[in-house]
C-alpha positions in Angstrom: 0.0 0.0 0.0 1.3 3.4 -0.9 2.6 5.6 2.0 0.0 8.3 2.3 2.7 10.8 3.3 4.5 10.6 0.0 3.4 13.1 -2.7 6.2 12.7 -5.3 8.6 10.0 -6.6 12.2 10.8 -5.8 15.5 9.5 -7.3 18.0 7.9 -4.9 21.5 9.4 -4.6 24.2 7.8 -2.6 26.8 10.5 -2.3 27.7 14.1 -3.3 29.7 12.9 -6.4 26.5 11.2 -7.7 24.5 14.3 -6.8 26.8 16.5 -9.0 27.0 14.1 -11.9 23.2 13.4 -12.0 22.3 17.1 -12.1 25.0 18.1 -14.6 24.0 15.3 -16.9 20.3 16.4 -16.8 20.8 20.2 -16.8 24.3 21.0 -18.1 23.5 24.5 -19.4 20.9 25.5 -16.8 21.8 28.4 -14.5 23.0 27.0 -11.1 24.0 30.2 -9.3 23.2 33.9 -9.7 25.0 36.6 -7.8 26.3 40.2 -7.9 29.8 41.5 -7.7 30.2 45.1 -6.6 33.3 46.8 -8.2 32.2 50.2 -6.9 29.1 52.0 -5.6 27.4 52.1 -9.0 29.5 49.4 -10.8 27.6 46.1 -10.4 28.4 42.9 -12.3 25.7 40.2 -12.5 27.3 36.7 -12.7 25.6 33.5 -13.8 27.2 30.0 -13.4 25.8 26.9 -15.1 25.8 23.5 -13.6 28.6 22.6 -16.0 30.7 25.6 -14.9 30.1 24.6 -11.3 31.3 21.0 -11.8 34.5 22.2 -13.5 35.2 24.6 -10.6 34.6 21.8 -8.1 36.9 19.4 -9.9 39.6 22.1 -10.4 39.5 23.2 -6.7 39.5 19.5 -5.5 42.4 18.6 -7.7 44.5 21.5 -6.2 43.6 20.5 -2.7 44.7 16.9 -3.3 48.1 18.1 -4.5 48.4 19.7 -1.0 48.2 16.3 0.6 44.8 17.0 2.2 43.1 13.7 1.4 41.5 12.3 4.5 42.1 15.6 6.3 39.7 18.3 7.6 39.2 21.6 5.8 37.1 24.4 7.2 35.1 27.1 5.3 33.9 30.4 6.7 32.3 33.2 4.8 29.0 34.9 3.9 26.7 33.0 1.5 28.6 33.0 -1.8 29.5 30.9 -4.8 33.0 30.0 -3.4 31.5 28.6 -0.3 29.4 26.1 -2.3 32.3 25.0 -4.5 34.5 24.5 -1.5 31.9 22.4 0.3 31.5 20.0 -2.6 35.2 20.0 -3.7 36.3 19.0 -0.2 33.6 16.3 0.3 33.9 14.7 -3.1 37.7 14.6 -2.8 37.8 12.4 0.3 38.2 15.2 2.8 36.0 16.3 5.7 34.4 19.7 5.5 34.0 21.8 8.7 31.6 24.8 8.0 32.2 27.5 10.6 29.7 30.2 11.7 30.8 33.6 10.2 29.1 35.5 13.1 31.2 33.9 15.9 33.6 36.1 17.8 37.3 35.7 17.1 38.1 33.6 20.1 35.3 31.1 19.3 36.5 30.8 15.7 40.0 30.1 17.0 38.7 27.5 19.5 36.8 25.6 16.7 39.9 25.7 14.5 41.8 23.9 17.3 39.0 21.6 18.3 38.2 20.4 14.8 42.0 19.8 14.0 41.6 21.3 10.5 44.7 21.5 8.3 43.3 24.1 5.8 40.7 26.8 5.8 38.9 28.6 3.0 37.7 32.0 4.1 36.8 35.6 3.3 39.8 38.0 3.6 38.3 39.6 6.8 38.9 36.4 8.8 42.6 36.0 7.9 44.0 37.9 10.9 41.9 35.9 13.4 42.8 32.7 11.7 46.5 33.6 11.6 46.5 34.4 15.3 45.2 30.9 16.2 47.8 29.1 18.3 48.5 25.4 18.9 46.5 24.3 15.9 47.1 21.8 13.0 46.4 24.6 10.4 48.8 24.6 7.5 47.0 26.5 4.7 44.9 29.7 4.7 43.0 30.1 1.4 41.3 33.4 0.8 38.2 33.8 -1.4 39.2 37.4 -1.9 42.4 38.7 -3.6 45.0 39.4 -1.1 48.7 40.4 -0.9 49.4 38.4 2.3 52.4 36.2 1.6 51.3 33.3 3.8 47.8 33.2 2.2 46.8 31.3 -1.0 44.3 33.1 -3.3 41.3 30.8 -4.0 41.2 31.8 -7.7 44.9 30.9 -8.2 44.2 27.5 -6.6 41.2 27.0 -8.9 43.2 27.9 -12.0 46.0 25.7 -11.0 43.7 22.7 -10.6 42.0 23.3 -13.9 45.4 23.4 -15.7 46.4 20.2 -14.0 43.3 18.5 -15.2 43.8 19.9 -18.8 47.3 18.2 -18.6 45.7 14.8 -17.7 45.6 14.8 -13.9 42.8 12.5 -12.8 43.6 12.1 -9.1 40.1 13.4 -8.3 38.3 10.6 -10.2 40.5 8.0 -8.4 39.1 9.0 -5.0 36.7 6.4 -3.7 33.9 7.9 -1.6 32.5 5.9 1.3 29.0 7.4 1.8 28.8 6.1 5.4 32.1 7.7 6.6 32.2 11.0 8.4 32.3 13.7 5.7 31.0 16.8 7.6 31.5 18.2 11.1 28.9 20.8 12.0 29.1 22.7 15.3 25.8 23.2 17.0 24.8 26.8 18.0 25.0 26.1 21.7 21.8 27.5 23.1 22.3 25.6 26.4 25.9 24.7 26.6 29.2 24.6 24.7 28.8 23.7 21.0 29.2 20.1 20.0 30.6 18.9 16.7 27.9 16.8 14.9 29.5 14.2 12.6 27.5 13.6 9.4 28.1 11.3 6.5 27.1 11.9 2.8 24.6 9.1 3.2 23.0 11.0 6.1 22.5 14.1 3.9 21.6 12.4 0.7 18.9 10.2 2.4 17.4 13.4 3.8 17.5 15.1 0.4 15.6 12.2 -1.2 13.0 12.0 1.6 12.3 15.8 1.4 11.9 15.4 -2.4 9.0 13.0 -1.7 7.1 15.7 0.1 7.9 18.9 -1.7 8.7 19.4 -5.3 10.8 22.1 -7.0 11.3 22.7 -10.7 14.5 23.2 -12.8 12.9 26.6 -13.7 12.8 27.7 -10.0 15.2 30.2 -8.4 15.9 30.0 -4.6 17.2 32.9 -2.6 20.0 32.0 -0.1 19.3 34.2 2.9 19.9 32.2 6.1 23.5 31.5 7.2 24.7 28.8 4.8 27.0 27.1 7.4 23.8 26.1 9.1 22.4 22.7 8.1 18.9 24.0 7.4 20.1 26.5 4.8 22.8 24.3 3.4 20.4 21.4 2.8 17.1 23.1 2.0 18.5 25.8 -0.3 22.0 24.9 -1.6 21.8 21.0 -1.8 18.1 20.6 -2.5 18.3 23.3 -5.2 21.1 21.3 -6.8 19.1 18.0 -6.5 16.2 19.6 -8.5 18.4 21.5 -10.9 17.1 24.8 -9.6 19.1 28.0 -9.5 20.3 29.6 -6.3 20.7 33.4 -6.0 22.7 34.9 -3.1 21.1 37.6 -1.0 23.1 40.7 -0.2 21.8 40.9 3.3 18.5 41.0 5.3 17.6 44.5 4.3 18.0 43.6 0.6 15.6 40.6 0.7 12.8 42.3 -1.2 15.1 43.9 -3.7 17.0 40.7 -4.4 13.7 38.7 -4.8 12.6 41.3 -7.4 15.9 41.3 -9.4 16.5 37.6 -9.3 12.8 36.6 -9.9 12.8 34.3 -6.9 10.2 31.6 -6.9 11.2 29.5 -3.8 12.2 31.1 -0.5 13.6 29.4 2.6 13.2 31.4 5.9 12.5 31.5 9.6 9.4 32.8 11.2 10.9 36.2 12.1 11.7 37.0 8.4 8.2 35.8 7.2 6.4 37.8 9.9 8.3 40.9 8.8 7.4 40.3 5.1 3.7 39.8 6.0 3.7 42.9 8.2 5.4 45.0 5.5 2.8 43.8 2.9 -0.2 44.8 5.0 1.4 48.1 6.1 1.7 48.9 2.4 -2.0 47.9 1.8 -3.1 50.1 4.7 -1.0 53.1 3.5 -2.7 52.9 0.1 -6.2 52.7 1.8 -6.9 49.3 0.2 -7.5 47.2 3.4 -11.2 46.8 2.8 -10.8 46.0 -0.9 -8.1 43.4 -0.3 -10.0 41.7 2.5 -13.1 41.6 0.2 -11.0 40.1 -2.6 -9.7 37.4 -0.2 -13.2 36.4 0.6 -14.2 36.2 -3.1 -11.0 34.2 -4.2 -11.7 31.7 -1.3 -15.2 31.1 -2.5 -14.0 30.7 -6.1 -11.3 28.2 -4.9 -14.0 26.0 -3.4 -15.5 25.5 -6.9 -12.1 24.8 -8.5 -11.3 28.4 -9.8 -8.0 29.7 -8.4 -7.5 33.3 -9.3 -5.3 34.3 -6.3 -2.1 34.9 -8.2 -4.0 37.0 -10.8 -6.0 39.0 -8.4 -3.1 39.7 -6.0 -0.5 40.1 -8.8 0.4 43.7 -7.6 1.3 42.3 -4.2 3.3 39.4 -5.6 5.1 41.8 -8.0 6.6 43.5 -4.9 8.6 40.3 -4.5 9.4 39.7 -8.1 6.1 38.2 -9.1 7.3 34.6 -9.2 7.2 33.5 -5.5 5.2 30.3 -5.3 6.5 28.3 -2.3 8.0 29.2 1.0 9.8 26.7 3.3 9.9 27.7 7.0 11.6 26.0 10.0 13.4 26.7 13.3 10.3 27.7 15.3 6.5 27.5 15.3 4.8 30.0 12.9 1.6 31.9 13.7 -1.3 30.4 11.8 -2.3 33.9 10.7 1.0 34.2 8.8 0.5 30.8 7.1 -3.0 31.8 6.2 -1.8 35.2 5.0 0.7 33.8 2.5 -1.8 31.2 1.2 -4.4 33.9 0.6 -2.1 35.6 -1.9 -1.4 32.3 -3.7 1.9 31.4 -2.1 2.2 27.9 -0.7 3.9 27.8 2.8 5.5 24.5 3.9 6.6 24.0 7.5 9.2 21.6 8.7 11.1 20.5 11.8 14.6 19.2 12.2 18.0 19.4 13.9 21.6 19.4 12.9 21.9 15.9 14.3 19.2 14.6 11.8 20.7 16.2 8.6 18.4 18.2 9.3 14.7 17.5 8.5 12.7 15.1 10.7 9.2 16.1 9.6 7.7 18.2 6.9 4.4 19.2 5.4 3.8 18.0 1.9 2.2 20.3 -0.7 -0.9 18.1 -0.5 -1.1 17.3 3.2 -1.0 20.1 5.8 -2.4 20.8 9.2 -1.8 24.3 10.6 -0.2 24.1 14.0 1.6 20.9 13.2 5.0 20.5 11.7 3.8 17.9 9.2 4.5 14.1 8.9 7.8 12.4 9.9 9.8 11.8 6.7 8.9 8.4 5.0 12.4 6.9 5.7 12.4 7.9 9.4 10.8 6.4 12.5 9.6 8.9 15.2 8.7 7.7 18.7 7.4 9.7 21.6 9.1 8.6 24.8 7.4 8.6 28.2 4.3 10.5 27.1 2.2 12.2 29.8 -1.6 12.1 30.0 -1.8 14.5 27.0 0.5 12.3 24.9 3.4 14.7 25.2 6.9 13.2 25.6 10.4 13.5 24.2 10.6 13.1 20.4 13.1 10.4 19.4 14.2 9.7 15.8 15.7 6.7 14.1 16.8 6.3 10.4 19.4 6.9 7.8 19.7 10.7 8.3 20.6 10.4 12.1 24.1 11.5 12.8 27.1 9.3 13.4 27.7 10.9 16.8 29.5 13.9 18.4 33.1 14.6 17.4 35.5 13.4 20.1 32.6 13.4 22.7 31.7 9.9 23.5 29.7 10.8 26.7 27.5 13.2 24.8 27.0 10.7 22.0 26.0 7.9 24.5 23.6 10.3 26.2 21.9 11.3 23.0 21.9 7.9 21.2 20.4 4.6 22.4 20.0 1.6 20.1 20.1 3.9 17.1 17.4 6.2 18.5 18.4 9.9 18.8 16.9 11.9 21.6 16.1 15.3 20.2 15.6 17.1 23.5 12.3 18.4 22.1 8.9 17.5 23.6 5.9 17.0 21.4 3.2 14.5 20.3 1.8 12.7 17.3 -2.0 13.0 16.6 -4.2 10.1 15.4 -3.5 11.0 11.8 0.3 10.9 12.3 1.0 14.7 12.3 3.8 15.8 14.6 3.5 18.7 17.0 6.2 20.5 19.1 5.5 21.6 22.6 9.0 22.9 23.6 12.6 22.0 24.5 13.2 19.5 27.2 15.7 21.8 28.8 13.2 24.7 28.8 10.3 22.9 30.5 9.2 24.4 33.8 8.1 21.8 36.3 5.7 23.2 38.9 5.7 22.0 42.6 2.6 20.0 41.8 4.5 18.1 39.1 2.7 19.8 36.2 4.8 20.7 33.1 4.7 24.1 31.6 6.1 24.6 28.1 7.3 28.2 27.8 7.1 28.3 24.0 3.4 27.7 24.2 2.9 30.8 26.4 5.4 32.9 24.4 3.5 32.1 21.2 0.4 33.7 22.7 2.2 36.7 24.3 4.0 37.4 21.0 0.6 38.2 19.4 0.1 41.2 21.7 0.4 44.4 19.5 3.8 46.0 20.0 5.5 42.9 21.3 8.5 41.8 19.3 9.5 38.7 21.4 9.1 37.2 24.9 10.7 34.8 27.2 8.7 32.9 29.9 10.6 31.7 32.9 10.0 30.6 36.5 11.0 32.2 39.8 10.7 30.3 43.0 9.3 32.7 45.7 9.3 29.9 48.4 10.1 26.2 48.4 6.4 25.6 47.7 5.6 28.5 45.3 6.7 28.8 41.7 5.8 32.1 39.9 5.6 32.2 36.1 7.2 35.4 34.8 7.6 36.9 31.3 10.3 39.2 29.9 8.6 41.2 27.1 10.6 42.9 24.4 8.6 45.7 22.6 9.0 47.8 19.5 9.1 51.5 20.5 7.6 52.9 17.2 4.9 50.3 17.1 4.0 50.9 20.7 3.6 54.6 20.1 1.4 53.9 17.0 -0.9 51.5 18.9 -1.0 52.9 22.5 0.2 56.5 22.1 2.8 58.3 24.2 3.5 56.3 27.4 6.2 56.4 30.0 7.7 53.1 31.1 5.4 52.5 34.0 2.3 53.3 32.0 3.5 51.0 29.2 4.1 48.2 31.7 0.5 48.6 32.9 -0.8 48.4 29.3 1.1 45.2 28.7 0.1 43.8 32.1 -3.6 44.2 31.1 -2.9 42.5 27.8 -1.2 39.6 29.6 -4.2 39.3 31.9 -6.4 38.9 28.8 -4.1 36.0 27.7 -4.2 34.5 31.2 -8.0 34.3 30.9 -7.7 31.9 28.0 -5.4 29.6 30.0 -5.8 27.2 33.0 -4.8 28.8 36.3 -1.5 26.9 36.5 -0.3 28.6 33.3 -1.0 32.1 34.4 1.8 34.7 34.0 2.1 36.5 37.4 4.9 38.9 36.8 6.3 40.8 33.8 9.2 43.0 32.9 9.5 45.1 29.7 12.4 46.2 27.7 13.4 47.5 24.2 16.6 45.4 24.3 16.4 42.2 22.2 16.9 38.8 23.9 20.4 37.2 23.7 20.5 34.9 20.8 22.7 32.4 18.9 23.9 33.3 15.4 20.9 31.2 14.1 18.6 33.5 16.1 17.6 31.0 18.8 17.2 32.6 22.3 20.0 31.8 24.7 17.7 31.1 27.7 20.5 30.0 30.0 22.2 33.3 29.4 19.0 35.4 29.8 18.1 33.6 33.0 21.6 33.9 34.4 21.5 37.7 33.8 18.0 38.0 35.3 
């Protein structure tokens, strides 16, 4: 019997070499990458690379790296999202080396720490990281390779290395082809963002990633005519897999965003059709669209058209993209699908994108699972859930409570090999092939997965009841003027636990909604709003104290709140 979760057939790929060859054979002259090079303020060059161009660059770079006796060694990469990052990632991994993507937003001392911990022998980087890398002591590092032209004598220029490798291949060097890839061996070390503790090095194989790509392709389908916009940090497994590698799998083009404030402009100029984002970005886009509608005095008209297009959809006539073309044109006119992960998304935002004819697909995953565990399909969705577990994974809820909520555990081909040089952490997280995610959630009768919160964040009351902070934060974040919140517990006495909320507000929005208020008056306004939220909840979940601030919560570079740091400071 056909698995009801599967929407599309998907080709199997065993390793990254097969991924490259399969796509290049199918779409040799299709555009693989689009990006801009700024030679000056008004001097902009638009560059397009085909899949054939990309393959030649990967082979050339890999060949040069092999002449440096790096086979079997570890090579790091650190930069903004750019073409050279992608070529480095696949050149390293298809030449029998281990890639170590580093977070470009880390402070200098942490970059140096990871260089030492990972035992890399070479690093490919943007020029601005050279000094920090050079100042790393007691490391195995032998080569610094700069993506940008440099006059530093102890640094190799990436383009020189690439040209050298291509020349070697022209002269008959086939060392690259002779490399045998074991898809089950460690090929990637990814350091977690460390929301609760020191970052751990997650060891992944090419089989881990490729099995995840194939499973995702069974749920969501992209076209060779699609263009994705790479916005999120590419070192992170979510962006790396769901934009860079899945785009390659489908033969879609990837355009590189110039920065968060350029998202809309880049979507317009690159005609982006597929967007991968996190809730914060999508909420901002949604807010911006409706602000524009209000400023034009078209709120009533657009709401009326939404009602009409919904009624027409029920009888099989879908006019959303035609009716709301002026809105879609603000983002290039081609946007048709948005993938979102990292945190729960407000149903209002999901509904809002859908009303304009854009399909929004939610998913859930972790670095340790390569990354996707569950995903909505284009045909099967349930707002509030994070979709079905992928068809090649098993998901089990451990020690469920009376509501069916317990820890989510995962087993399958995309589960990591373990933590690099950390046997204790590996043994703690892995039991009989099952990975403990540290997330609490439940499965409904139809098999949809729901997230309740992080195991480490759960507040246990004196009566034994569990409180999931994210559930309360989700409701508090809907209060007008609120940007983000953090719910935490404070023990007044040995028998009394008080639920508190730290509320971060937007000053401009607050003035717009509530008028001029001093801090005390504003706190009272928010307190009344919190009391309204309390009325919708059982007594045990009532927020009893609040504090308000304009200062954003401390976050990791992937925008996850550092609760342990916030609570320590409080």
